[in-house]
N, CA, C and O atoms as a GROMACS GRO file, in nm:
protein
  440
    1MET      N    1  -5.596   1.996  -4.101
    1MET     CA    2  -5.502   1.839  -4.148
    1MET      C    3  -5.447   1.889  -4.281
    1MET      O    4  -5.511   1.974  -4.344
    2ASP      N    5  -5.353   1.849  -4.317
    2ASP     CA    6  -5.259   1.888  -4.437
    2ASP      C    7  -5.278   1.792  -4.532
    2ASP      O    8  -5.328   1.683  -4.504
    3ARG      N    9  -5.251   1.814  -4.613
    3ARG     CA   10  -5.282   1.735  -4.761
    3ARG      C   11  -5.251   1.617  -4.768
    3ARG      O   12  -5.330   1.536  -4.818
    4ARG      N   13  -5.089   1.569  -4.704
    4ARG     CA   14  -5.078   1.435  -4.673
    4ARG      C   15  -5.142   1.359  -4.634
    4ARG      O   16  -5.180   1.265  -4.705
    5SER      N   17  -5.190   1.376  -4.467
    5SER     CA   18  -5.262   1.310  -4.399
    5SER      C   19  -5.366   1.289  -4.462
    5SER      O   20  -5.396   1.170  -4.463
    6GLN      N   21  -5.463   1.381  -4.537
    6GLN     CA   22  -5.600   1.361  -4.588
    6GLN      C   23  -5.568   1.243  -4.700
    6GLN      O   24  -5.665   1.176  -4.735
    7LEU      N   25  -5.448   1.215  -4.754
    7LEU     CA   26  -5.416   1.118  -4.873
    7LEU      C   27  -5.429   1.024  -4.830
    7LEU      O   28  -5.500   0.933  -4.873
    8LEU      N   29  -5.342   1.024  -4.703
    8LEU     CA   30  -5.335   0.862  -4.609
    8LEU      C   31  -5.440   0.811  -4.582
    8LEU      O   32  -5.460   0.692  -4.606
    9LYS      N   33  -5.554   0.911  -4.510
    9LYS     CA   34  -5.633   0.889  -4.424
    9LYS      C   35  -5.770   0.776  -4.574
    9LYS      O   36  -5.849   0.682  -4.565
   10GLY      N   37  -5.731   0.849  -4.663
   10GLY     CA   38  -5.815   0.830  -4.800
   10GLY      C   39  -5.766   0.615  -4.809
   10GLY      O   40  -5.853   0.529  -4.818
   11VAL      N   41  -5.673   0.597  -4.806
   11VAL     CA   42  -5.605   0.472  -4.783
   11VAL      C   43  -5.555   0.411  -4.695
   11VAL      O   44  -5.474   0.319  -4.705
   12LEU      N   45  -5.612   0.468  -4.579
   12LEU     CA   46  -5.557   0.380  -4.433
   12LEU      C   47  -5.592   0.261  -4.435
   12LEU      O   48  -5.504   0.179  -4.409
   13ASP      N   49  -5.716   0.215  -4.464
   13ASP     CA   50  -5.802   0.112  -4.442
   13ASP      C   51  -5.690  -0.007  -4.498
   13ASP      O   52  -5.631  -0.094  -4.434
   14MET      N   53  -5.686   0.027  -4.649
   14MET     CA   54  -5.633  -0.061  -4.753
   14MET      C   55  -5.489  -0.122  -4.677
   14MET      O   56  -5.459  -0.235  -4.638
   15CYS      N   57  -5.412   0.019  -4.676
   15CYS     CA   58  -5.262  -0.040  -4.609
   15CYS      C   59  -5.253  -0.079  -4.478
   15CYS      O   60  -5.138  -0.092  -4.439
   16LEU      N   61  -5.378  -0.111  -4.364
   16LEU     CA   62  -5.349  -0.187  -4.247
   16LEU      C   63  -5.442  -0.319  -4.293
   16LEU      O   64  -5.432  -0.420  -4.223
   17LEU      N   65  -5.519  -0.320  -4.391
   17LEU     CA   66  -5.570  -0.432  -4.463
   17LEU      C   67  -5.429  -0.536  -4.485
   17LEU      O   68  -5.406  -0.647  -4.437
   18ALA      N   69  -5.346  -0.448  -4.578
   18ALA     CA   70  -5.244  -0.501  -4.625
   18ALA      C   71  -5.120  -0.568  -4.493
   18ALA      O   72  -5.088  -0.685  -4.470
   19ILE      N   73  -5.082  -0.465  -4.439
   19ILE     CA   74  -5.030  -0.511  -4.325
   19ILE      C   75  -5.056  -0.640  -4.212
   19ILE      O   76  -4.971  -0.715  -4.164
   20ILE      N   77  -5.194  -0.637  -4.188
   20ILE     CA   78  -5.231  -0.742  -4.113
   20ILE      C   79  -5.263  -0.849  -4.224
   20ILE      O   80  -5.308  -0.955  -4.181
   21SER      N   81  -5.251  -0.841  -4.330
   21SER     CA   82  -5.252  -0.978  -4.438
   21SER      C   83  -5.144  -1.069  -4.404
   21SER      O   84  -5.151  -1.191  -4.422
   22GLU      N   85  -5.046  -1.011  -4.355
   22GLU     CA   86  -4.901  -1.044  -4.384
   22GLU      C   87  -4.870  -1.166  -4.254
   22GLU      O   88  -4.819  -1.278  -4.257
   23GLU      N   89  -4.931  -1.080  -4.142
   23GLU     CA   90  -4.897  -1.148  -4.026
   23GLU      C   91  -5.016  -1.075  -3.942
   23GLU      O   92  -5.061  -0.973  -3.994
   24PRO      N   93  -5.069  -1.113  -3.827
   24PRO     CA   94  -5.126  -1.067  -3.728
   24PRO      C   95  -5.060  -0.983  -3.647
   24PRO      O   96  -4.956  -1.034  -3.603
   25SER      N   97  -5.085  -0.849  -3.602
   25SER     CA   98  -5.016  -0.736  -3.528
   25SER      C   99  -5.113  -0.648  -3.468
   25SER      O  100  -5.233  -0.644  -3.496
   26TYR      N  101  -5.040  -0.564  -3.371
   26TYR     CA  102  -5.084  -0.504  -3.258
   26TYR      C  103  -5.114  -0.361  -3.317
   26TYR      O  104  -5.052  -0.352  -3.424
   27GLY      N  105  -5.184  -0.246  -3.290
   27GLY     CA  106  -5.189  -0.142  -3.302
   27GLY      C  107  -4.982  -0.079  -3.360
   27GLY      O  108  -4.916  -0.061  -3.462
   28TYR      N  109  -4.964  -0.071  -3.207
   28TYR     CA  110  -4.834   0.054  -3.221
   28TYR      C  111  -4.746  -0.029  -3.374
   28TYR      O  112  -4.680   0.027  -3.462
   29GLU      N  113  -4.777  -0.172  -3.358
   29GLU     CA  114  -4.689  -0.264  -3.433
   29GLU      C  115  -4.692  -0.188  -3.574
   29GLU      O  116  -4.606  -0.125  -3.635
   30MET      N  117  -4.828  -0.219  -3.601
   30MET     CA  118  -4.867  -0.167  -3.705
   30MET      C  119  -4.823  -0.027  -3.738
   30MET      O  120  -4.763  -0.020  -3.846
   31ALA      N  121  -4.834   0.062  -3.687
   31ALA     CA  122  -4.763   0.224  -3.707
   31ALA      C  123  -4.638   0.216  -3.744
   31ALA      O  124  -4.577   0.272  -3.835
   32ASP      N  125  -4.598   0.125  -3.646
   32ASP     CA  126  -4.423   0.102  -3.730
   32ASP      C  127  -4.409   0.057  -3.843
   32ASP      O  128  -4.340   0.133  -3.911
   33LYS      N  129  -4.449  -0.052  -3.908
   33LYS     CA  130  -4.461  -0.122  -4.045
   33LYS      C  131  -4.462  -0.017  -4.158
   33LYS      O  132  -4.400  -0.003  -4.263
   34LEU      N  133  -4.580   0.063  -4.082
   34LEU     CA  134  -4.627   0.192  -4.210
   34LEU      C  135  -4.521   0.274  -4.204
   34LEU      O  136  -4.473   0.300  -4.315
   35SER      N  137  -4.467   0.325  -4.108
   35SER     CA  138  -4.350   0.418  -4.112
   35SER      C  139  -4.228   0.387  -4.187
   35SER      O  140  -4.159   0.459  -4.259
   36THR      N  141  -4.211   0.213  -4.139
   36THR     CA  142  -4.082   0.194  -4.199
   36THR      C  143  -4.087   0.167  -4.382
   36THR      O  144  -3.993   0.166  -4.461
   37ARG      N  145  -4.226   0.146  -4.404
   37ARG     CA  146  -4.267   0.159  -4.563
   37ARG      C  147  -4.281   0.317  -4.602
   37ARG      O  148  -4.336   0.343  -4.709
   38GLY      N  149  -4.249   0.391  -4.546
   38GLY     CA  150  -4.263   0.545  -4.571
   38GLY      C  151  -4.405   0.588  -4.562
   38GLY      O  152  -4.424   0.676  -4.646
   39LEU      N  153  -4.507   0.562  -4.497
   39LEU     CA  154  -4.624   0.616  -4.437
   39LEU      C  155  -4.592   0.614  -4.312
   39LEU      O  156  -4.573   0.516  -4.240
   40THR      N  157  -4.582   0.760  -4.277
   40THR     CA  158  -4.565   0.844  -4.129
   40THR      C  159  -4.692   0.881  -4.114
   40THR      O  160  -4.745   0.948  -4.203
   41LEU      N  161  -4.767   0.842  -3.990
   41LEU     CA  162  -4.880   0.871  -3.935
   41LEU      C  163  -4.863   1.010  -3.863
   41LEU      O  164  -4.768   1.026  -3.787
   42SER      N  165  -4.956   1.112  -3.888
   42SER     CA  166  -4.932   1.216  -3.800
   42SER      C  167  -4.984   1.190  -3.650
   42SER      O  168  -4.985   1.280  -3.567
   43SER      N  169  -5.029   1.059  -3.623
   43SER     CA  170  -5.060   1.045  -3.510
   43SER      C  171  -5.082   0.903  -3.453
   43SER      O  172  -5.201   0.872  -3.445
   44GLU      N  173  -4.994   0.811  -3.413
   44GLU     CA  174  -4.984   0.648  -3.398
   44GLU      C  175  -5.157   0.637  -3.366
   44GLU      O  176  -5.229   0.567  -3.438
   45GLY      N  177  -5.209   0.712  -3.253
   45GLY     CA  178  -5.333   0.690  -3.198
   45GLY      C  179  -5.434   0.714  -3.354
   45GLY      O  180  -5.532   0.639  -3.362
   46SER      N  181  -5.421   0.772  -3.424
   46SER     CA  182  -5.518   0.773  -3.526
   46SER      C  183  -5.546   0.637  -3.603
   46SER      O  184  -5.629   0.649  -3.694
   47ILE      N  185  -5.501   0.531  -3.588
   47ILE     CA  186  -5.554   0.428  -3.630
   47ILE      C  187  -5.626   0.324  -3.544
   47ILE      O  188  -5.653   0.211  -3.584
   48TYR      N  189  -5.648   0.360  -3.455
   48TYR     CA  190  -5.712   0.287  -3.368
   48TYR      C  191  -5.866   0.322  -3.376
   48TYR      O  192  -5.934   0.225  -3.341
   49PRO      N  193  -5.942   0.432  -3.411
   49PRO     CA  194  -6.058   0.439  -3.429
   49PRO      C  195  -6.094   0.367  -3.595
   49PRO      O  196  -6.205   0.323  -3.624
   50THR      N  197  -6.009   0.367  -3.661
   50THR     CA  198  -5.991   0.284  -3.772
   50THR      C  199  -5.977   0.152  -3.759
   50THR      O  200  -6.063   0.090  -3.821
   51LEU      N  201  -5.894   0.084  -3.697
   51LEU     CA  202  -5.954  -0.073  -3.677
   51LEU      C  203  -6.066  -0.096  -3.621
   51LEU      O  204  -6.134  -0.184  -3.674
   52SER      N  205  -6.123  -0.025  -3.492
   52SER     CA  206  -6.256  -0.024  -3.463
   52SER      C  207  -6.362  -0.044  -3.539
   52SER      O  208  -6.458  -0.121  -3.527
   53ARG      N  209  -6.328   0.054  -3.636
   53ARG     CA  210  -6.447   0.063  -3.754
   53ARG      C  211  -6.442  -0.051  -3.826
   53ARG      O  212  -6.552  -0.092  -3.862
   54MET      N  213  -6.284  -0.159  -3.879
   54MET     CA  214  -6.273  -0.209  -3.963
   54MET      C  215  -6.329  -0.343  -3.924
   54MET      O  216  -6.372  -0.424  -4.006
   55GLN      N  217  -6.326  -0.373  -3.724
   55GLN     CA  218  -6.328  -0.481  -3.687
   55GLN      C  219  -6.473  -0.490  -3.700
   55GLN      O  220  -6.522  -0.590  -3.752
   56ARG      N  221  -6.551  -0.391  -3.655
   56ARG     CA  222  -6.723  -0.352  -3.617
   56ARG      C  223  -6.750  -0.435  -3.817
   56ARG      O  224  -6.823  -0.530  -3.843
   57SER      N  225  -6.678  -0.369  -3.899
   57SER     CA  226  -6.742  -0.428  -4.069
   57SER      C  227  -6.733  -0.555  -4.088
   57SER      O  228  -6.803  -0.616  -4.169
   58GLY      N  229  -6.620  -0.622  -3.991
   58GLY     CA  230  -6.581  -0.770  -4.046
   58GLY      C  231  -6.465  -0.754  -4.116
   58GLY      O  232  -6.417  -0.867  -4.120
   59LEU      N  233  -6.391  -0.680  -4.175
   59LEU     CA  234  -6.257  -0.712  -4.226
   59LEU      C  235  -6.150  -0.749  -4.146
   59LEU      O  236  -6.052  -0.795  -4.203
   60ILE      N  237  -6.150  -0.735  -3.994
   60ILE     CA  238  -6.070  -0.794  -3.926
   60ILE      C  239  -6.105  -0.820  -3.787
   60ILE      O  240  -6.212  -0.775  -3.748
   61GLU      N  241  -6.027  -0.890  -3.701
   61GLU     CA  242  -6.069  -0.983  -3.635
   61GLU      C  243  -5.966  -0.904  -3.486
   61GLU      O  244  -5.848  -0.870  -3.485
   62GLY      N  245  -6.052  -0.897  -3.395
   62GLY     CA  246  -5.936  -0.850  -3.275
   62GLY      C  247  -5.948  -1.006  -3.161
   62GLY      O  248  -6.042  -1.079  -3.130
   63TYR      N  249  -5.811  -1.005  -3.127
   63TYR     CA  250  -5.822  -1.063  -2.986
   63TYR      C  251  -5.672  -1.052  -2.891
   63TYR      O  252  -5.576  -0.991  -2.939
   64PHE      N  253  -5.666  -1.108  -2.770
   64PHE     CA  254  -5.600  -1.059  -2.700
   64PHE      C  255  -5.481  -1.163  -2.658
   64PHE      O  256  -5.503  -1.275  -2.612
   65VAL      N  257  -5.336  -1.100  -2.682
   65VAL     CA  258  -5.237  -1.186  -2.640
   65VAL      C  259  -5.174  -1.170  -2.505
   65VAL      O  260  -5.132  -1.057  -2.479
   66GLU      N  261  -5.159  -1.273  -2.405
   66GLU     CA  262  -5.106  -1.187  -2.258
   66GLU      C  263  -4.957  -1.140  -2.306
   66GLU      O  264  -4.896  -1.184  -2.404
   67ALA      N  265  -4.914  -1.044  -2.216
   67ALA     CA  266  -4.792  -0.983  -2.263
   67ALA      C  267  -4.669  -1.128  -2.172
   67ALA      O  268  -4.719  -1.225  -2.115
   68ASP      N  269  -4.566  -1.112  -2.177
   68ASP     CA  270  -4.482  -1.183  -2.142
   68ASP      C  271  -4.469  -1.171  -1.964
   68ASP      O  272  -4.359  -1.191  -1.913
   69GLY      N  273  -4.558  -1.146  -1.900
   69GLY     CA  274  -4.567  -1.108  -1.751
   69GLY      C  275  -4.479  -0.986  -1.740
   69GLY      O  276  -4.396  -0.978  -1.650
   70SER      N  277  -4.500  -0.866  -1.852
   70SER     CA  278  -4.460  -0.756  -1.802
   70SER      C  279  -4.557  -0.662  -1.918
   70SER      O  280  -4.535  -0.606  -2.025
   71GLY      N  281  -4.680  -0.681  -1.824
   71GLY     CA  282  -4.773  -0.571  -1.886
   71GLY      C  283  -4.872  -0.643  -1.903
   71GLY      O  284  -4.882  -0.754  -1.851
   72PRO      N  285  -4.992  -0.575  -2.004
   72PRO     CA  286  -5.119  -0.572  -2.007
   72PRO      C  287  -5.123  -0.661  -2.117
   72PRO      O  288  -5.021  -0.654  -2.184
   73PRO      N  289  -5.216  -0.753  -2.162
   73PRO     CA  290  -5.210  -0.795  -2.281
   73PRO      C  291  -5.260  -0.717  -2.401
   73PRO      O  292  -5.343  -0.628  -2.384
   74ARG      N  293  -5.211  -0.749  -2.527
   74ARG     CA  294  -5.195  -0.645  -2.645
   74ARG      C  295  -5.340  -0.731  -2.725
   74ARG      O  296  -5.399  -0.838  -2.710
   75LYS      N  297  -5.351  -0.624  -2.805
   75LYS     CA  298  -5.478  -0.654  -2.888
   75LYS      C  299  -5.435  -0.680  -3.021
   75LYS      O  300  -5.379  -0.584  -3.075
   76TYR      N  301  -5.446  -0.773  -3.083
   76TYR     CA  302  -5.387  -0.837  -3.204
   76TYR      C  303  -5.500  -0.820  -3.312
   76TYR      O  304  -5.621  -0.813  -3.290
   77TYR      N  305  -5.444  -0.814  -3.418
   77TYR     CA  306  -5.573  -0.815  -3.538
   77TYR      C  307  -5.543  -0.914  -3.641
   77TYR      O  308  -5.423  -0.933  -3.660
   78ARG      N  309  -5.623  -0.980  -3.710
   78ARG     CA  310  -5.626  -1.085  -3.801
   78ARG      C  311  -5.718  -1.011  -3.912
   78ARG      O  312  -5.799  -0.919  -3.908
   79ILE      N  313  -5.660  -1.106  -4.024
   79ILE     CA  314  -5.741  -1.031  -4.143
   79ILE      C  315  -5.872  -1.162  -4.132
   79ILE      O  316  -5.856  -1.280  -4.099
   80ALA      N  317  -6.029  -1.077  -4.180
   80ALA     CA  318  -6.113  -1.187  -4.191
   80ALA      C  319  -6.117  -1.239  -4.325
   80ALA      O  320  -6.029  -1.208  -4.406
   81ASP      N  321  -6.201  -1.307  -4.353
   81ASP     CA  322  -6.253  -1.347  -4.503
   81ASP      C  323  -6.283  -1.239  -4.554
   81ASP      O  324  -6.221  -1.216  -4.658
   82GLU      N  325  -6.360  -1.157  -4.520
   82GLU     CA  326  -6.448  -1.046  -4.574
   82GLU      C  327  -6.320  -0.924  -4.623
   82GLU      O  328  -6.310  -0.847  -4.719
   83GLY      N  329  -6.238  -0.954  -4.505
   83GLY     CA  330  -6.105  -0.848  -4.556
   83GLY      C  331  -6.021  -0.910  -4.659
   83GLY      O  332  -5.972  -0.838  -4.746
   84THR      N  333  -5.999  -1.036  -4.657
   84THR     CA  334  -5.915  -1.057  -4.788
   84THR      C  335  -5.971  -1.031  -4.890
   84THR      O  336  -5.904  -0.979  -4.979
   85ARG      N  337  -6.130  -1.060  -4.916
   85ARG     CA  338  -6.187  -1.019  -5.001
   85ARG      C  339  -6.197  -0.868  -5.060
   85ARG      O  340  -6.199  -0.845  -5.180
   86MET      N  341  -6.202  -0.780  -4.971
   86MET     CA  342  -6.183  -0.626  -5.009
   86MET      C  343  -6.039  -0.595  -5.016
   86MET      O  344  -6.002  -0.503  -5.089
   87LEU      N  345  -5.947  -0.672  -4.939
   87LEU     CA  346  -5.819  -0.633  -4.984
   87LEU      C  347  -5.806  -0.665  -5.143
   87LEU      O  348  -5.774  -0.570  -5.214
   88ALA      N  349  -5.824  -0.767  -5.193
   88ALA     CA  350  -5.785  -0.758  -5.340
   88ALA      C  351  -5.900  -0.675  -5.425
   88ALA      O  352  -5.876  -0.629  -5.537
   89GLU      N  353  -5.994  -0.664  -5.374
   89GLU     CA  354  -6.083  -0.551  -5.430
   89GLU      C  355  -6.015  -0.415  -5.453
   89GLU      O  356  -6.006  -0.362  -5.563
   90TRP      N  357  -5.968  -0.364  -5.336
   90TRP     CA  358  -5.909  -0.254  -5.320
   90TRP      C  359  -5.769  -0.248  -5.360
   90TRP      O  360  -5.728  -0.132  -5.350
   91THR      N  361  -5.670  -0.338  -5.406
   91THR     CA  362  -5.560  -0.378  -5.460
   91THR      C  363  -5.584  -0.349  -5.637
   91THR      O  364  -5.493  -0.305  -5.706
   92ASN      N  365  -5.665  -0.368  -5.670
   92ASN     CA  366  -5.727  -0.350  -5.789
   92ASN      C  367  -5.754  -0.219  -5.839
   92ASN      O  368  -5.722  -0.166  -5.945
   93GLU      N  369  -5.826  -0.175  -5.734
   93GLU     CA  370  -5.876  -0.014  -5.778
   93GLU      C  371  -5.762   0.089  -5.738
   93GLU      O  372  -5.763   0.206  -5.778
   94TRP      N  373  -5.671   0.040  -5.662
   94TRP     CA  374  -5.555   0.142  -5.612
   94TRP      C  375  -5.483   0.135  -5.765
   94TRP      O  376  -5.456   0.234  -5.834
   95SER      N  377  -5.463   0.020  -5.792
   95SER     CA  378  -5.376   0.024  -5.914
   95SER      C  379  -5.441   0.084  -6.020
   95SER      O  380  -5.358   0.150  -6.083
   96ASP      N  381  -5.570   0.093  -6.076
   96ASP     CA  382  -5.612   0.156  -6.159
   96ASP      C  383  -5.621   0.279  -6.128
   96ASP      O  384  -5.634   0.349  -6.228
   97LEU      N  385  -5.620   0.341  -6.023
   97LEU     CA  386  -5.660   0.474  -5.969
   97LEU      C  387  -5.504   0.532  -5.995
   97LEU      O  388  -5.484   0.632  -6.065
   98SER      N  389  -5.399   0.455  -5.929
   98SER     CA  390  -5.259   0.514  -5.916
   98SER      C  391  -5.212   0.513  -6.069
   98SER      O  392  -5.131   0.603  -6.094
   99THR      N  393  -5.236   0.457  -6.142
   99THR     CA  394  -5.198   0.457  -6.283
   99THR      C  395  -5.236   0.565  -6.318
   99THR      O  396  -5.161   0.657  -6.350
  100GLY      N  397  -5.415   0.570  -6.315
  100GLY     CA  398  -5.455   0.715  -6.373
  100GLY      C  399  -5.384   0.854  -6.348
  100GLY      O  400  -5.351   0.934  -6.436
  101VAL      N  401  -5.366   0.867  -6.209
  101VAL     CA  402  -5.323   0.966  -6.152
  101VAL      C  403  -5.215   0.989  -6.189
  101VAL      O  404  -5.198   1.104  -6.231
  102SER      N  405  -5.074   0.878  -6.192
  102SER     CA  406  -4.958   0.915  -6.271
  102SER      C  407  -4.957   0.960  -6.411
  102SER      O  408  -4.878   1.046  -6.451
  103GLN      N  409  -5.038   0.907  -6.477
  103GLN     CA  410  -5.054   0.941  -6.613
  103GLN      C  411  -5.094   1.104  -6.617
  103GLN      O  412  -5.031   1.189  -6.682
  104VAL      N  413  -5.197   1.125  -6.545
  104VAL     CA  414  -5.211   1.286  -6.514
  104VAL      C  415  -5.105   1.363  -6.501
  104VAL      O  416  -5.065   1.446  -6.582
  105MET      N  417  -5.040   1.324  -6.357
  105MET     CA  418  -4.925   1.401  -6.308
  105MET      C  419  -4.795   1.410  -6.407
  105MET      O  420  -4.720   1.506  -6.387
  106LYS      N  421  -4.763   1.326  -6.506
  106LYS     CA  422  -4.702   1.308  -6.635
  106LYS      C  423  -4.710   1.458  -6.728
  106LYS      O  424  -4.629   1.520  -6.796
  107GLY      N  425  -4.834   1.474  -6.696
  107GLY     CA  426  -4.906   1.557  -6.796
  107GLY      C  427  -4.858   1.703  -6.782
  107GLY      O  428  -4.807   1.780  -6.863
  108ALA      N  429  -4.892   1.716  -6.655
  108ALA     CA  430  -4.855   1.840  -6.541
  108ALA      C  431  -4.731   1.888  -6.536
  108ALA      O  432  -4.708   2.006  -6.508
  109ALA      N  433  -4.631   1.791  -6.566
  109ALA     CA  434  -4.518   1.787  -6.510
  109ALA      C  435  -4.421   1.850  -6.635
  109ALA      O  436  -4.304   1.886  -6.622
  110GLN      N  437  -4.497   1.852  -6.752
  110GLN     CA  438  -4.451   1.873  -6.889
  110GLN      C  439  -4.440   2.026  -6.883
  110GLN      O  440  -4.403   2.090  -6.981
   0.00000   0.00000   0.00000
């Protein structure tokens, strides 16, 4: 696993919660939104185990939506109350962490 993949794995839960908090989404759609915003996954399939774990933890809720007559139903995810609370907490933690890392890296760049 390359370094970028390891870094993304560490923040994938937070990023998925942020995407889902905007509107309910299905897996491929989330991978596309992450990619559009600059976080390309090594494998789109890598988010499904994360989504399952997040659902078991009560951060998100999954539900099926029938396709428009062109295929099987899609599983959508929406944020649960616990997910909203965790997202706020992680957002604050990320802000502190990213500020600290940026300060450390500025020193190394000199």
